[in-house]
C-alpha positions in Angstrom: 36.8 175.2 89.2 35.4 173.0 91.8 33.0 170.0 91.6 29.4 170.3 92.7 26.6 167.9 93.4 23.1 168.9 92.2 20.2 167.1 93.6 16.7 167.0 92.4 13.6 167.5 94.7 9.9 167.6 94.0 6.6 165.6 93.9 6.3 162.2 92.4 5.7 162.3 88.5 6.8 165.9 88.2 9.6 164.7 85.9 12.7 164.9 88.0 14.3 161.8 86.4 13.0 162.8 82.9 14.6 166.1 83.3 18.0 164.7 84.5 17.8 162.4 81.5 17.1 165.2 79.1 19.9 167.3 80.6 22.6 164.6 80.9 21.6 161.9 78.4 21.8 159.3 81.3 18.8 157.7 82.7 19.1 157.8 86.6 16.4 155.2 87.0 18.5 152.0 86.6 16.8 149.4 88.7 14.5 147.0 86.9 11.7 147.8 89.4 12.0 151.5 88.7 11.8 150.8 84.9 8.8 148.6 85.3 6.9 150.9 87.7 7.9 154.2 86.0 9.0 155.8 89.3 12.2 156.4 91.2 12.7 154.2 94.3 16.3 154.6 95.1 18.9 157.3 94.5 19.9 157.7 90.8 23.2 159.3 89.6 24.2 161.1 86.4 26.9 163.4 85.3 26.6 166.6 83.2 30.3 167.2 83.1 33.5 166.2 84.9 32.7 168.7 87.6 28.9 168.3 87.9 27.0 165.3 89.3 23.3 164.8 89.8 21.7 162.8 92.5 18.1 162.1 91.4 15.8 161.4 94.4 12.5 159.6 94.7 9.4 161.8 95.0 7.0 159.3 96.5 6.2 159.8 100.2 7.1 156.1 100.9 10.7 156.7 99.8 11.3 159.9 101.7 14.2 158.3 103.7 16.0 157.6 100.4 15.4 161.3 99.4 16.9 162.4 102.7 19.9 160.1 102.2 20.5 161.8 98.8 20.2 165.4 99.7 22.5 165.3 102.7 25.5 165.8 100.4 24.0 168.4 98.0 25.7 171.7 97.0 22.7 172.8 94.8 19.1 171.8 94.6 16.9 171.7 91.5 13.3 171.8 92.7 11.1 170.5 89.9 7.4 171.4 89.7 5.1 170.1 87.0 3.3 172.9 85.2 0.2 170.7 84.9 0.0 169.9 88.6 1.5 172.8 90.5 2.8 172.6 94.0 1.9 169.3 95.6 2.5 167.7 99.1 6.0 166.2 98.3 7.0 169.6 96.8 6.5 171.2 100.1 8.0 168.3 102.0 11.1 168.2 99.9 11.5 172.0 100.2 11.3 171.7 104.0 13.9 168.9 104.0 16.3 170.9 101.9 15.9 173.7 104.3 16.3 171.6 107.3 19.5 170.2 105.9 20.7 173.7 105.2 20.9 173.6 101.4 21.5 177.3 100.4 21.7 177.2 96.7 19.2 176.1 94.1 16.9 176.8 91.2 13.3 175.9 90.3 12.5 174.1 87.1 8.8 174.3 86.0 8.7 171.1 83.9 6.0 169.9 81.4 5.3 173.5 80.2 4.4 171.8 76.9 1.2 170.5 78.6 -0.4 173.8 79.7 -1.5 177.1 78.3 0.0 180.4 79.4 -2.9 181.1 81.8 -2.2 178.0 83.8 1.5 178.6 83.7 1.0 182.0 85.1 -1.0 180.5 88.0 1.8 178.0 88.7 4.3 180.9 88.7 2.2 182.8 91.3 1.7 179.7 93.5 5.5 179.0 93.5 6.3 182.6 94.3 4.0 182.4 97.4 5.3 178.9 98.5 9.0 179.9 98.0 8.7 183.1 99.9 11.0 183.2 102.9 12.9 180.0 101.7 16.3 179.7 100.3 14.7 179.5 96.8 12.8 182.8 97.2 15.1 184.6 94.7 16.3 181.5 92.8 16.2 181.4 89.0 13.1 179.8 87.6 13.4 177.9 84.3 10.4 176.9 82.3 11.2 173.6 80.6 9.9 170.5 79.0 11.9 167.3 79.3 9.8 165.8 76.4 10.1 168.6 73.8 13.4 170.1 74.9 11.9 173.5 75.4 14.0 175.7 77.7 16.6 172.9 78.2 19.5 174.8 76.4 19.1 177.7 78.8 18.9 175.4 81.8 21.9 173.4 80.8 24.0 176.5 80.1 23.1 177.8 83.6 24.0 174.5 85.3 27.4 174.3 83.4 28.2 177.7 85.0 27.7 176.6 88.5 31.1 175.1 89.4 32.5 178.6 89.1 29.7 180.1 91.2 28.7 177.6 93.9 31.1 176.7 96.7 30.8 173.0 97.7 29.1 172.6 101.2 31.7 170.2 102.6 35.3 169.1 102.2 34.9 165.8 100.5 38.4 164.4 101.3 39.1 160.7 101.6 36.9 160.2 104.6 33.8 162.2 105.4 31.2 161.7 108.2 
């Protein structure tokens, strides 16, 4: 079993950090300013197991350079889209960055499903299907979750725990890597 790095991606306030916190029990937003402002500014880190690490990236457009720094070493991406907001500008931007950096594996988490009815959720599913067409996430699994209520988290966590046996790390991470 190898070790993998999973990175979040998605628009600001779509619940990337909340989802990492709900899955791992660790708050990736550790800076005082992040706590005060309620938004990720710098890279955050959490572990799901000894072989699975998360890098939580900022979603705000002003912090895209921090996002790029974080996704460079990813083996697997978790694109988070809020059910009450749908695909937004940084959703598309983060997807483009992941593609440019040749991330090949990932999943989609539709978060905040507790805030919408089935009709709106169906619209978000269709929008995502169109946006993800011809991307590395076109046939990726989609999980409908709520970081607040816990809905769908057991299934997502079980899937994530199976990844070290399925996903090959992108780079040899020996003692020195550049």
